[in-house]
C-alpha positions as CSV (number, residue, x, y, z in Angstrom):
1,M,51.7,34.1,-20.8
2,T,53.1,30.8,-20.8
3,E,56.2,30.2,-18.5
4,P,59.3,29.5,-20.4
5,S,60.7,25.7,-20.3
6,P,63.9,24.7,-18.2
7,L,65.5,24.5,-21.5
8,S,64.6,27.9,-22.6
9,E,65.7,29.3,-19.8
10,F,68.8,27.5,-19.6
11,L,69.7,28.4,-23.3
12,S,68.8,31.9,-22.5
13,S,71.2,32.4,-19.7
14,V,74.1,30.9,-21.7
15,L,73.3,32.9,-25.2
16,D,72.9,35.8,-22.9
17,R,69.7,36.7,-24.8
18,T,65.8,35.3,-24.3
19,V,65.3,32.4,-26.7
20,T,62.4,30.0,-26.6
21,V,62.8,26.6,-28.3
22,S,60.5,25.5,-31.2
23,G,61.6,22.0,-31.9
24,L,63.8,19.0,-30.1
25,T,64.7,16.0,-32.1
26,R,67.0,13.6,-31.0
27,V,69.5,12.7,-33.7
28,E,70.6,9.2,-34.7
29,G,73.8,8.2,-34.0
30,G,76.1,8.2,-31.0
31,W,77.6,5.3,-29.0
32,S,78.8,7.3,-25.8
33,R,77.0,10.6,-25.8
34,Q,73.4,11.2,-27.4
35,L,72.6,14.1,-29.5
36,H,69.5,16.4,-30.0
37,R,69.2,19.2,-32.8
38,C,67.3,21.9,-31.1
39,V,65.6,25.1,-33.1
40,L,65.0,28.2,-31.5
41,E,61.8,30.3,-32.6
42,D,64.2,32.8,-34.7
43,G,65.6,30.1,-36.6
44,T,68.5,29.5,-35.0
45,V,69.7,25.7,-34.7
46,L,72.2,24.0,-31.8
47,A,73.2,20.8,-30.9
48,L,72.9,19.3,-27.6
49,R,75.5,16.9,-27.1
50,G,74.9,15.0,-23.6
51,E,75.2,11.6,-21.5
52,V,73.7,8.4,-22.1
53,N,73.4,5.7,-19.4
54,S,75.7,3.0,-19.6
55,S,78.1,4.5,-22.2
56,V,80.3,2.2,-24.2
57,L,83.0,5.0,-22.7
58,D,82.7,6.0,-19.2
59,T,84.0,9.4,-20.0
60,D,82.9,12.7,-18.1
61,I,81.1,15.5,-20.4
62,G,82.4,17.8,-17.9
63,R,85.8,17.1,-19.0
64,E,84.8,17.2,-22.3
65,F,83.6,21.1,-21.9
66,A,86.3,22.0,-20.4
67,I,88.7,20.3,-23.3
68,L,86.6,22.4,-26.0
69,S,86.8,25.4,-23.8
70,A,90.4,25.2,-23.0
71,L,91.6,24.9,-26.9
72,G,90.3,28.7,-27.6
73,P,92.9,29.8,-30.1
74,V,93.5,26.7,-31.6
75,P,93.3,26.8,-35.5
76,V,91.0,23.3,-35.6
77,P,87.6,23.6,-37.1
78,R,85.0,22.8,-34.0
79,P,81.5,23.7,-33.3
80,T,81.4,26.9,-30.8
81,I,80.7,25.8,-27.2
82,F,78.0,27.9,-25.6
83,G,77.5,26.5,-22.4
84,F,77.2,23.2,-20.2
85,E,74.4,22.5,-17.6
86,P,75.4,20.2,-15.3
87,T,72.8,19.3,-13.2
88,G,70.8,16.8,-15.4
89,E,67.7,18.4,-14.3
90,V,67.0,20.2,-17.5
91,L,66.8,17.2,-20.3
92,G,67.3,14.6,-17.4
93,H,70.9,14.3,-18.1
94,R,74.2,16.7,-18.3
95,F,74.8,18.1,-21.7
96,M,76.7,20.8,-23.9
97,A,74.9,23.3,-25.9
98,M,77.0,24.0,-29.0
99,E,76.9,25.3,-32.9
100,W,75.0,23.2,-35.0
101,V,77.8,22.8,-37.9
102,D,75.9,21.7,-41.4
103,G,77.8,19.2,-43.7
104,L,77.9,15.9,-44.3
105,A,79.5,12.7,-41.9
106,V,80.1,9.7,-43.2
107,N,80.1,6.2,-42.1
108,L,82.5,4.2,-43.6
109,W,80.9,0.5,-42.8
110,R,77.8,1.7,-44.9
111,V,79.0,3.7,-47.5
112,E,82.6,4.3,-49.5
113,A,84.0,7.8,-48.9
114,S,84.0,8.5,-52.7
115,K,80.4,7.9,-53.3
116,K,79.2,9.9,-50.2
117,F,81.5,13.0,-50.9
118,G,82.4,12.7,-54.6
119,P,85.9,11.4,-56.0
120,D,86.8,14.9,-56.9
121,A,86.3,15.8,-53.0
122,L,88.8,13.1,-51.4
123,T,92.2,15.1,-52.3
124,G,91.0,18.0,-50.6
125,I,89.4,16.8,-47.8
126,A,92.6,14.7,-46.9
127,R,94.5,18.0,-47.3
128,S,92.4,19.8,-44.9
129,W,91.8,17.3,-42.7
130,T,96.0,16.5,-42.5
131,R,96.6,20.5,-41.9
132,D,93.9,20.6,-39.2
133,I,95.7,17.4,-37.5
134,V,99.2,18.9,-37.8
135,A,97.6,22.2,-36.0
136,L,96.3,20.3,-33.2
137,H,99.6,18.4,-32.6
138,Q,101.5,21.6,-32.8
139,A,99.5,23.6,-30.5
140,D,100.7,24.7,-27.2
141,A,99.9,22.0,-24.5
142,E,100.1,24.5,-21.9
143,L,96.8,25.9,-23.2
144,F,95.3,22.2,-21.4
145,R,97.8,22.4,-18.1
146,A,96.1,26.3,-17.6
147,A,92.8,24.8,-17.5
148,G,93.8,22.1,-15.1
149,I,93.2,19.3,-17.6
150,D,96.0,16.5,-17.7
151,V,98.7,18.8,-15.4
152,D,100.9,15.8,-14.4
153,L,100.6,14.0,-18.0
154,D,103.4,13.9,-20.8
155,A,103.5,11.9,-23.8
156,D,105.5,9.3,-22.1
157,R,103.2,9.0,-19.3
158,Y,100.5,9.0,-21.4
159,V,101.7,6.0,-23.5
160,S,102.0,4.2,-19.7
161,S,99.0,4.9,-18.9
162,E,96.6,4.4,-22.4
163,V,98.4,0.8,-22.2
164,A,97.4,0.1,-18.7
165,F,94.2,1.2,-18.9
166,W,92.8,-0.5,-22.2
167,T,94.7,-3.9,-21.0
168,D,92.5,-4.0,-18.1
169,R,89.7,-3.0,-19.8
170,V,89.7,-5.8,-22.0
171,R,90.9,-8.1,-19.3
172,R,87.7,-7.3,-17.0
173,S,85.4,-7.8,-19.9
174,D,82.7,-9.9,-19.0
175,H,82.9,-11.5,-22.7
176,H,86.2,-11.7,-22.9
177,P,87.5,-11.5,-26.9
178,G,90.1,-14.7,-26.2
179,P,93.6,-15.6,-26.1
180,L,94.8,-13.6,-29.1
181,V,93.9,-10.4,-27.3
182,E,95.6,-11.7,-24.2
183,E,98.8,-12.3,-26.4
184,A,98.3,-8.3,-27.9
185,C,98.2,-7.2,-24.5
186,E,101.2,-9.0,-22.9
187,W,103.0,-7.6,-26.2
188,L,102.2,-4.0,-25.4
189,E,103.3,-4.5,-21.6
190,R,106.6,-5.4,-23.0
191,T,107.0,-3.4,-26.0
192,S,107.7,0.6,-25.6
193,P,107.8,3.0,-28.5
194,L,110.8,5.4,-28.8
195,P,110.9,8.0,-26.1
196,S,108.7,11.4,-27.8
197,V,110.0,14.5,-27.2
198,D,107.0,16.3,-27.7
199,T,103.8,16.3,-25.5
200,S,100.9,17.3,-27.8
201,I,97.1,18.0,-27.7
202,V,95.7,14.7,-28.9
203,H,92.0,14.0,-30.1
204,G,91.9,10.3,-29.3
205,D,89.3,9.6,-31.6
206,L,90.6,10.5,-34.7
207,R,88.5,8.9,-37.7
208,L,86.9,10.4,-40.7
209,G,83.4,9.4,-39.1
210,N,83.9,12.1,-36.5
211,M,84.3,14.9,-38.9
212,V,81.8,17.1,-40.5
213,I,82.5,17.5,-44.1
214,E,81.3,20.8,-46.2
215,G,82.4,20.2,-50.3
216,D,86.2,19.2,-50.0
217,R,87.1,20.5,-46.6
218,V,86.7,19.5,-43.1
219,R,84.0,22.0,-41.1
220,A,84.5,20.3,-37.6
221,F,86.4,17.9,-35.6
222,L,83.4,16.7,-33.4
223,D,84.0,13.7,-30.2
224,W,86.6,15.6,-27.8
225,E,85.7,13.2,-25.1
226,M,89.2,11.1,-25.3
227,A,90.9,14.4,-26.2
228,G,93.6,15.1,-23.6
229,L,97.1,15.8,-23.6
230,G,99.6,12.7,-24.9
231,D,101.6,11.6,-27.8
232,W,100.5,12.5,-31.1
233,R,101.6,9.3,-32.5
234,A,98.7,7.3,-30.6
235,D,96.3,9.7,-33.1
236,I,98.1,8.9,-36.2
237,G,98.3,4.9,-35.3
238,Y,94.2,5.6,-34.3
239,S,93.2,6.9,-37.5
240,L,95.6,4.2,-39.7
241,M,93.6,1.1,-38.4
242,P,91.7,-0.6,-41.1
243,Y,88.9,-0.8,-39.0
244,H,88.5,3.0,-39.5
245,A,88.9,2.8,-43.0
246,G,85.6,0.2,-43.0
247,K,86.8,-3.0,-42.8
248,L,84.2,-5.2,-40.5
249,L,85.0,-8.8,-41.3
250,A,86.2,-9.0,-45.0
251,P,89.6,-7.9,-45.8
252,I,89.8,-4.1,-47.4
253,R,92.6,-1.9,-49.4
254,P,94.7,-0.6,-47.0
255,S,93.9,3.2,-47.0
256,W,93.6,6.1,-44.2
257,N,89.8,6.6,-44.1
258,Q,89.6,6.0,-47.7
259,L,91.2,9.2,-48.5
260,L,95.0,8.4,-49.0
261,E,97.3,5.2,-49.0
262,P,98.8,4.9,-45.4
263,R,102.2,5.6,-46.7
264,Q,101.2,8.7,-48.5
265,F,99.3,10.3,-45.3
266,L,102.4,9.5,-43.5
267,E,104.5,11.5,-45.8
268,E,101.8,14.5,-46.0
269,Y,101.8,14.7,-42.3
270,S,105.6,14.5,-42.0
271,G,105.7,17.2,-45.0
272,S,103.5,19.4,-42.8
273,S,104.8,18.9,-39.4
274,G,108.4,17.7,-39.6
275,R,107.6,14.7,-37.6
276,E,108.2,11.2,-38.4
277,M,107.2,7.7,-36.7
278,T,109.3,4.7,-37.5
279,D,107.9,1.5,-38.6
280,N,108.2,0.1,-35.0
281,D,106.5,3.0,-33.7
282,L,103.7,2.5,-36.3
283,E,103.1,-0.9,-35.3
284,F,103.0,-0.5,-31.4
285,F,100.5,2.5,-31.9
286,I,98.0,0.5,-34.6
287,V,98.2,-2.5,-32.1
288,L,97.4,-0.5,-29.1
289,A,94.6,1.5,-31.2
290,C,93.1,-2.2,-31.7
291,T,93.2,-3.3,-28.8
292,K,91.7,0.1,-27.2
293,M,88.7,-0.4,-30.1
294,I,88.4,-4.1,-28.8
295,G,87.9,-2.5,-25.6
296,I,85.4,-0.1,-26.1
297,L,83.4,-2.7,-28.3
298,C,83.3,-5.3,-25.6
299,T,82.3,-2.7,-23.1
300,G,79.2,-1.9,-25.1
301,I,78.5,-5.8,-25.8
302,D,78.8,-6.3,-21.8
303,A,76.3,-3.5,-21.1
304,F,73.9,-5.1,-23.3
305,Q,74.1,-8.4,-22.1
306,A,73.8,-7.5,-18.6
307,G,71.0,-5.4,-19.3
308,R,72.3,-2.1,-18.5
309,S,71.4,-0.8,-21.8
310,R,69.1,-1.4,-24.3
311,D,70.2,-0.1,-27.4
312,P,70.3,-2.9,-30.1
313,R,73.1,-1.9,-31.5
314,L,75.6,-3.0,-28.8
315,P,75.3,-6.6,-29.3
316,W,76.5,-6.2,-33.2
317,M,79.4,-4.9,-32.1
318,S,80.8,-8.5,-31.9
319,I,81.0,-8.4,-35.5
320,A,84.1,-6.0,-35.5
321,V,86.0,-7.9,-33.0
322,P,87.6,-10.7,-35.2
323,G,88.7,-8.3,-38.2
324,L,90.2,-6.4,-35.4
325,V,92.1,-9.5,-33.8
326,D,93.2,-10.1,-37.3
327,D,94.8,-6.9,-37.6
328,I,96.5,-7.1,-34.4
329,C,97.9,-10.7,-35.6
330,T,99.1,-9.6,-39.0
331,I,101.4,-6.9,-37.2
332,L,102.5,-9.1,-34.7
333,D,103.4,-12.1,-36.8
334,G,104.8,-10.0,-39.9
335,G,104.7,-6.2,-39.3
336,L,102.9,-3.7,-41.1
337,P,101.1,-5.0,-44.2
338,W,101.7,-2.0,-46.4
């Protein structure tokens, strides 16, 4: 009788039944995690989300597992989590075993949302996603604190820590993006948004590309590695970056992830949540988001140039930096362009 593989043994333990792995395939994509599609002999399909060497983000997958586990009753669609392999001995890296969610994802830098999902689906997707974002931001922050996540963090401390972290990350880049980005860092350090009265659960990487879509609704939020307790306005500003609507170098029509006009999205969010953002706060959080993205991209560029990673996609990240700098300068010079 053939001995079960270490992976089959691990999955049997977390699924609480004896299973055998019949197929394991690395899935394209992922900058800071790797994903395998795992098929069991009984036809069950799992997603194995694991670490990569020299990621563009130095985030702890153990924390990500704790976050997904702590979300518990929050009515936000996400994959069911089955277990965490903490030793790295089964696949050569630590990973989470979770439900495989069927549906479509979209890379807005490659294809327009209307061509991927169909123009009639966009309104439904926007409505579904907005409802889910509101549900996430209105969830009880104590769910995370009870699980030991961000116990000493509130909305205001989150904002100051984000500014400190991402400005430092940009400044420490081996391939610094230039003096205009340093101006943005200094502006963030001397500018403060209005204090927030709400400490919320935030996703941290809120964009359409991190959603699985089926028909005209969002089936799952993915990529929770930057989630935590914070200021809900940071998620909104991040999702409104032109970069996340598909901008690289050439200007594009302003939109919220190609689903709604920015003001229309803000009205939809406000109407559902009762929360509003001033234009000054929108400017702050969009500039912070652009600086954060530049820091992420520079980390990837540095990793490739130093030989820590041979991922051929990493040097191409430099293409996106000028467009993000342009968006920052547009706001610093004249405010919101819409």
